[in-house]
PDB file as gemmi writes it, atoms N, CA and C in Angstrom:
CRYST1    1.000    1.000    1.000  90.00  90.00  90.00 P 1                      
ATOM      1  N   MET A   1       0.804  -0.763   0.634  1.00  0.00           N  
ATOM      2  CA  MET A   1      -0.390   0.120  -0.503  1.00  0.00           C  
ATOM      3  C   MET A   1       1.039   1.565  -0.414  1.00  0.00           C  
ATOM      4  N   VAL A   2       0.454   2.241  -0.632  1.00  0.00           N  
ATOM      5  CA  VAL A   2       1.322   3.681  -0.510  1.00  0.00           C  
ATOM      6  C   VAL A   2       0.530   4.408  -0.173  1.00  0.00           C  
ATOM      7  N   ASN A   3       0.645   5.388   1.179  1.00  0.00           N  
ATOM      8  CA  ASN A   3       0.380   6.667   1.081  1.00  0.00           C  
ATOM      9  C   ASN A   3       0.842   7.551   0.282  1.00  0.00           C  
ATOM     10  N   ARG A   4       0.420   8.426  -0.418  1.00  0.00           N  
ATOM     11  CA  ARG A   4       0.477   9.765  -1.212  1.00  0.00           C  
ATOM     12  C   ARG A   4       0.130  10.558  -1.027  1.00  0.00           C  
ATOM     13  N   ASN A   5       0.486  11.793  -1.154  1.00  0.00           N  
ATOM     14  CA  ASN A   5       0.272  13.394  -0.936  1.00  0.00           C  
ATOM     15  C   ASN A   5       0.356  13.557  -2.107  1.00  0.00           C  
ATOM     16  N   ASP A   6      -0.909  13.433  -2.884  1.00  0.00           N  
ATOM     17  CA  ASP A   6      -1.030  14.211  -4.763  1.00  0.00           C  
ATOM     18  C   ASP A   6      -0.705  15.522  -4.818  1.00  0.00           C  
ATOM     19  N   HIS A   7      -0.782  16.500  -4.118  1.00  0.00           N  
ATOM     20  CA  HIS A   7      -0.077  17.583  -4.073  1.00  0.00           C  
ATOM     21  C   HIS A   7       1.634  17.445  -3.706  1.00  0.00           C  
ATOM     22  N   ALA A   8       2.138  16.268  -3.607  1.00  0.00           N  
ATOM     23  CA  ALA A   8       3.528  16.273  -3.592  1.00  0.00           C  
ATOM     24  C   ALA A   8       4.231  15.402  -4.328  1.00  0.00           C  
ATOM     25  N   VAL A   9       3.716  14.375  -4.631  1.00  0.00           N  
ATOM     26  CA  VAL A   9       4.370  12.802  -5.248  1.00  0.00           C  
ATOM     27  C   VAL A   9       3.339  13.092  -6.709  1.00  0.00           C  
ATOM     28  N   VAL A  10       3.921  13.116  -8.061  1.00  0.00           N  
ATOM     29  CA  VAL A  10       2.900  13.115  -9.119  1.00  0.00           C  
ATOM     30  C   VAL A  10       2.493  12.087  -9.782  1.00  0.00           C  
ATOM     31  N   ALA A  11       3.620  10.974  -9.449  1.00  0.00           N  
ATOM     32  CA  ALA A  11       3.465   9.577  -9.869  1.00  0.00           C  
ATOM     33  C   ALA A  11       3.727   8.176  -8.561  1.00  0.00           C  
ATOM     34  N   THR A  12       3.437   7.693  -9.165  1.00  0.00           N  
ATOM     35  CA  THR A  12       4.074   5.970  -8.039  1.00  0.00           C  
ATOM     36  C   THR A  12       4.536   5.542  -9.507  1.00  0.00           C  
ATOM     37  N   GLY A  13       5.972   4.541  -8.871  1.00  0.00           N  
ATOM     38  CA  GLY A  13       6.153   3.572 -10.180  1.00  0.00           C  
ATOM     39  C   GLY A  13       6.467   2.544  -8.877  1.00  0.00           C  
ATOM     40  N   VAL A  14       5.940   1.072  -9.839  1.00  0.00           N  
ATOM     41  CA  VAL A  14       6.603   0.015  -9.159  1.00  0.00           C  
ATOM     42  C   VAL A  14       7.576  -0.992  -9.903  1.00  0.00           C  
ATOM     43  N   GLY A  15       8.368  -1.235 -10.286  1.00  0.00           N  
ATOM     44  CA  GLY A  15       9.148  -2.197 -10.429  1.00  0.00           C  
ATOM     45  C   GLY A  15       9.745  -1.144 -12.273  1.00  0.00           C  
ATOM     46  N   GLY A  16       9.312  -0.459 -11.668  1.00  0.00           N  
ATOM     47  CA  GLY A  16      10.026   0.724 -13.184  1.00  0.00           C  
ATOM     48  C   GLY A  16       9.214   0.910 -14.052  1.00  0.00           C  
ATOM     49  N   VAL A  17       7.564   0.852 -13.680  1.00  0.00           N  
ATOM     50  CA  VAL A  17       6.895   1.019 -14.608  1.00  0.00           C  
ATOM     51  C   VAL A  17       5.795   2.055 -13.350  1.00  0.00           C  
ATOM     52  N   VAL A  18       5.414   3.222 -14.181  1.00  0.00           N  
ATOM     53  CA  VAL A  18       4.429   4.520 -13.060  1.00  0.00           C  
ATOM     54  C   VAL A  18       2.835   3.555 -13.706  1.00  0.00           C  
ATOM     55  N   VAL A  19       1.883   2.790 -11.896  1.00  0.00           N  
ATOM     56  CA  VAL A  19       1.277   2.464 -11.952  1.00  0.00           C  
ATOM     57  C   VAL A  19       0.223   3.667 -11.789  1.00  0.00           C  
ATOM     58  N   PHE A  20       0.565   4.708 -11.199  1.00  0.00           N  
ATOM     59  CA  PHE A  20      -0.852   5.889 -11.018  1.00  0.00           C  
ATOM     60  C   PHE A  20       0.314   7.246 -11.244  1.00  0.00           C  
ATOM     61  N   GLY A  21      -0.673   8.285 -12.031  1.00  0.00           N  
ATOM     62  CA  GLY A  21      -0.160   9.287 -12.400  1.00  0.00           C  
ATOM     63  C   GLY A  21      -1.033  10.395 -13.107  1.00  0.00           C  
ATOM     64  N   GLY A  22      -1.153  12.078 -12.713  1.00  0.00           N  
ATOM     65  CA  GLY A  22      -2.074  12.797 -13.103  1.00  0.00           C  
ATOM     66  C   GLY A  22      -3.354  12.219 -12.558  1.00  0.00           C  
ATOM     67  N   GLY A  23      -2.657  12.036 -11.765  1.00  0.00           N  
ATOM     68  CA  GLY A  23      -4.741  12.033 -10.703  1.00  0.00           C  
ATOM     69  C   GLY A  23      -5.233  10.198 -10.863  1.00  0.00           C  
ATOM     70  N   ARG A  24      -5.089   9.405 -11.894  1.00  0.00           N  
ATOM     71  CA  ARG A  24      -5.687   7.985 -12.259  1.00  0.00           C  
ATOM     72  C   ARG A  24      -4.624   7.765 -11.788  1.00  0.00           C  
ATOM     73  N   PHE A  25      -5.369   6.194 -12.473  1.00  0.00           N  
ATOM     74  CA  PHE A  25      -4.633   4.796 -12.204  1.00  0.00           C  
ATOM     75  C   PHE A  25      -4.476   4.870 -13.785  1.00  0.00           C  
ATOM     76  N   ARG A  26      -3.195   3.649 -14.000  1.00  0.00           N  
ATOM     77  CA  ARG A  26      -3.400   3.355 -15.689  1.00  0.00           C  
ATOM     78  C   ARG A  26      -4.455   2.335 -16.083  1.00  0.00           C  
ATOM     79  N   ASP A  27      -4.036   1.974 -17.229  1.00  0.00           N  
ATOM     80  CA  ASP A  27      -5.456   1.389 -17.943  1.00  0.00           C  
ATOM     81  C   ASP A  27      -4.972   0.191 -17.050  1.00  0.00           C  
ATOM     82  N   GLY A  28      -6.614  -0.760 -16.696  1.00  0.00           N  
ATOM     83  CA  GLY A  28      -6.069  -2.421 -16.689  1.00  0.00           C  
ATOM     84  C   GLY A  28      -5.741  -2.582 -15.583  1.00  0.00           C  
ATOM     85  N   TYR A  29      -4.542  -1.188 -14.135  1.00  0.00           N  
ATOM     86  CA  TYR A  29      -4.586  -1.730 -13.061  1.00  0.00           C  
ATOM     87  C   TYR A  29      -5.824  -2.440 -12.489  1.00  0.00           C  
ATOM     88  N   GLY A  30      -5.119  -3.472 -11.416  1.00  0.00           N  
ATOM     89  CA  GLY A  30      -5.813  -4.263 -10.360  1.00  0.00           C  
ATOM     90  C   GLY A  30      -6.956  -5.757 -11.385  1.00  0.00           C  
ATOM     91  N   GLN A  31      -6.855  -5.090 -12.510  1.00  0.00           N  
ATOM     92  CA  GLN A  31      -7.355  -6.042 -13.212  1.00  0.00           C  
ATOM     93  C   GLN A  31      -6.466  -6.949 -13.677  1.00  0.00           C  
ATOM     94  N   THR A  32      -6.368  -6.326 -15.001  1.00  0.00           N  
ATOM     95  CA  THR A  32      -5.049  -7.005 -15.801  1.00  0.00           C  
ATOM     96  C   THR A  32      -3.736  -6.627 -16.041  1.00  0.00           C  
ATOM     97  N   VAL A  33      -3.891  -5.634 -14.939  1.00  0.00           N  
ATOM     98  CA  VAL A  33      -2.206  -5.301 -14.730  1.00  0.00           C  
ATOM     99  C   VAL A  33      -1.930  -5.328 -13.430  1.00  0.00           C  
ATOM    100  N   THR A  34      -1.355  -5.950 -12.636  1.00  0.00           N  
ATOM    101  CA  THR A  34      -0.627  -6.130 -11.469  1.00  0.00           C  
ATOM    102  C   THR A  34       0.618  -5.860 -11.300  1.00  0.00           C  
ATOM    103  N   SER A  35       1.068  -5.707  -9.920  1.00  0.00           N  
ATOM    104  CA  SER A  35       2.440  -5.058  -9.215  1.00  0.00           C  
ATOM    105  C   SER A  35       2.480  -5.399  -8.459  1.00  0.00           C  
ATOM    106  N   GLY A  36       2.060  -6.870  -7.556  1.00  0.00           N  
ATOM    107  CA  GLY A  36       2.358  -7.215  -6.382  1.00  0.00           C  
ATOM    108  C   GLY A  36       1.698  -7.929  -6.075  1.00  0.00           C  
ATOM    109  N   ARG A  37       1.852  -7.970  -4.433  1.00  0.00           N  
ATOM    110  CA  ARG A  37       1.032  -8.294  -3.303  1.00  0.00           C  
ATOM    111  C   ARG A  37       1.205  -7.168  -2.146  1.00  0.00           C  
ATOM    112  N   TYR A  38      -0.417  -7.651  -1.366  1.00  0.00           N  
ATOM    113  CA  TYR A  38       0.335  -6.991  -0.113  1.00  0.00           C  
ATOM    114  C   TYR A  38       0.811  -7.667   0.452  1.00  0.00           C  
ATOM    115  N   LEU A  39       1.720  -7.485   1.592  1.00  0.00           N  
ATOM    116  CA  LEU A  39       2.600  -7.842   2.646  1.00  0.00           C  
ATOM    117  C   LEU A  39       2.426  -7.444   4.262  1.00  0.00           C  
ATOM    118  N   ARG A  40       1.520  -8.456   4.406  1.00  0.00           N  
ATOM    119  CA  ARG A  40       1.060  -7.840   6.467  1.00  0.00           C  
ATOM    120  C   ARG A  40       2.675  -7.335   7.002  1.00  0.00           C  
ATOM    121  N   ALA A  41       2.509  -7.002   8.333  1.00  0.00           N  
ATOM    122  CA  ALA A  41       3.714  -6.948   9.085  1.00  0.00           C  
ATOM    123  C   ALA A  41       3.390  -8.211   9.466  1.00  0.00           C  
ATOM    124  N   GLY A  42       5.285  -8.615   9.621  1.00  0.00           N  
ATOM    125  CA  GLY A  42       5.542  -9.681  10.252  1.00  0.00           C  
ATOM    126  C   GLY A  42       5.559 -10.681   9.272  1.00  0.00           C  
ATOM    127  N   GLU A  43       5.125 -10.620   7.622  1.00  0.00           N  
ATOM    128  CA  GLU A  43       5.089 -11.353   7.361  1.00  0.00           C  
ATOM    129  C   GLU A  43       5.854 -11.274   6.218  1.00  0.00           C  
ATOM    130  N   ARG A  44       6.997 -12.672   5.474  1.00  0.00           N  
ATOM    131  CA  ARG A  44       7.941 -12.522   4.778  1.00  0.00           C  
ATOM    132  C   ARG A  44       8.089 -12.184   3.636  1.00  0.00           C  
ATOM    133  N   ALA A  45       8.509 -11.769   2.598  1.00  0.00           N  
ATOM    134  CA  ALA A  45       8.684 -11.859   1.551  1.00  0.00           C  
ATOM    135  C   ALA A  45       8.887 -13.235   0.311  1.00  0.00           C  
ATOM    136  N   ARG A  46       8.356 -13.164  -0.197  1.00  0.00           N  
ATOM    137  CA  ARG A  46       8.215 -14.904  -0.925  1.00  0.00           C  
ATOM    138  C   ARG A  46       9.700 -14.478  -2.196  1.00  0.00           C  
ATOM    139  N   ARG A  47      10.861 -15.356  -2.123  1.00  0.00           N  
ATOM    140  CA  ARG A  47      11.716 -15.097  -3.460  1.00  0.00           C  
ATOM    141  C   ARG A  47      11.576 -15.631  -4.519  1.00  0.00           C  
ATOM    142  N   PRO A  48      11.565 -14.384  -5.451  1.00  0.00           N  
ATOM    143  CA  PRO A  48      11.562 -14.321  -6.641  1.00  0.00           C  
ATOM    144  C   PRO A  48      11.951 -15.998  -7.570  1.00  0.00           C  
ATOM    145  N   GLN A  49      10.828 -16.195  -8.159  1.00  0.00           N  
ATOM    146  CA  GLN A  49      10.875 -17.262  -9.063  1.00  0.00           C  
ATOM    147  C   GLN A  49      12.698 -17.230  -9.894  1.00  0.00           C  
ATOM    148  N   GLY A  50      12.897 -18.391  -9.717  1.00  0.00           N  
ATOM    149  CA  GLY A  50      14.730 -18.336 -10.183  1.00  0.00           C  
ATOM    150  C   GLY A  50      15.265 -17.898  -9.831  1.00  0.00           C  
ATOM    151  N   ALA A  51      15.522 -17.335  -8.465  1.00  0.00           N  
ATOM    152  CA  ALA A  51      15.795 -16.547  -7.664  1.00  0.00           C  
ATOM    153  C   ALA A  51      17.579 -17.049  -7.623  1.00  0.00           C  
ATOM    154  N   LEU A  52      18.423 -16.739  -7.474  1.00  0.00           N  
ATOM    155  CA  LEU A  52      19.771 -17.931  -7.203  1.00  0.00           C  
ATOM    156  C   LEU A  52      20.106 -17.650  -5.209  1.00  0.00           C  
ATOM    157  N   THR A  53      20.235 -18.729  -4.717  1.00  0.00           N  
ATOM    158  CA  THR A  53      20.890 -18.544  -3.063  1.00  0.00           C  
ATOM    159  C   THR A  53      21.853 -18.831  -3.146  1.00  0.00           C  
ATOM    160  N   GLN A  54      22.642 -17.965  -1.513  1.00  0.00           N  
ATOM    161  CA  GLN A  54      24.371 -17.859  -1.738  1.00  0.00           C  
ATOM    162  C   GLN A  54      24.045 -18.995  -0.775  1.00  0.00           C  
ATOM    163  N   SER A  55      24.816 -20.247  -0.650  1.00  0.00           N  
ATOM    164  CA  SER A  55      25.533 -20.890  -0.158  1.00  0.00           C  
ATOM    165  C   SER A  55      26.904 -20.854   0.503  1.00  0.00           C  
ATOM    166  N   ALA A  56      27.619 -21.206   2.165  1.00  0.00           N  
ATOM    167  CA  ALA A  56      28.283 -20.398   3.123  1.00  0.00           C  
ATOM    168  C   ALA A  56      29.285 -21.425   2.727  1.00  0.00           C  
TER     169      ALA A  56                                                      
END                                                                             
């Protein structure tokens, strides 16, 4: 979730893509275009598919 002040922030980008700008969301946002998932406090993020792990 993003709390933004529309007078201070002109656009919101996620992963290098503008998802909110000019007072509106991009076409299809939340229906055909998604940008992630809600992460509750204390919940661990999932590792991206194909992410490499480091071994000691």
